C-alpha positions in Angstrom: -0.3 0.1 -0.2 3.1 2.2 0.7 3.9 2.4 -3.0 0.1 2.9 -4.2 -1.1 5.4 -1.9 0.2 8.6 -3.4 -1.2 7.8 -7.0 -4.3 6.7 -6.0 -4.7 9.9 -3.5 -4.2 12.2 -6.4 -6.9 10.2 -8.5 -9.2 10.3 -5.5 -8.8 14.3 -4.9 -9.5 14.8 -8.6 -12.6 12.8 -8.9 -13.6 13.5 -5.6 -13.9 10.1 -4.1 -15.2 9.6 -0.7 -12.6 8.2 2.0 -14.4 4.6 1.8 -14.1 4.5 -1.8 -10.4 5.6 -1.7 -9.5 2.9 0.7 -12.0 0.5 -1.2 -9.7 1.3 -4.3 -6.5 1.2 -2.4 -7.3 -2.2 -0.6 -8.7 -4.0 -3.9 -5.1 -2.6 -5.6 -3.2 -4.3 -2.9 -5.3 -7.6 -3.1 -4.6 -7.9 -6.7 -0.7 -7.2 -6.4 -0.7 -9.8 -3.3 -2.5 -12.4 -5.6 0.0 -11.5 -8.5 3.0 -12.1 -6.2 1.3 -15.3 -5.0 1.1 -16.6 -8.4 4.7 -15.6 -9.5 6.0 -17.5 -6.1 4.4 -20.3 -6.6 5.6 -20.8 -10.2 9.0 -20.3 -8.9 8.5 -23.0 -6.2 7.2 -25.5 -8.9 10.5 -25.1 -10.7 8.8 -25.6 -14.2 11.3 -26.6 -16.9 9.9 -24.1 -19.2 7.2 -21.9 -19.0 4.7 -21.8 -22.1 1.6 -19.7 -22.7 -1.3 -21.3 -24.6 -0.2 -20.1 -27.8 3.0 -21.9 -27.7 1.5 -25.4 -27.6 1.1 -27.4 -30.7 
């Protein structure tokens, strides 16, 4: 949250968000970042030999 609070605060001020809306957006952004970090950590722990996307399969 520390890295994202300043940009969100500026957007909230520009769009005149309520405190509740600001905190909701900040928390949802943090939750999304947490989920992304979790997926990256689990993929790294799995030690897959080669990472492929769906369009790389025959």
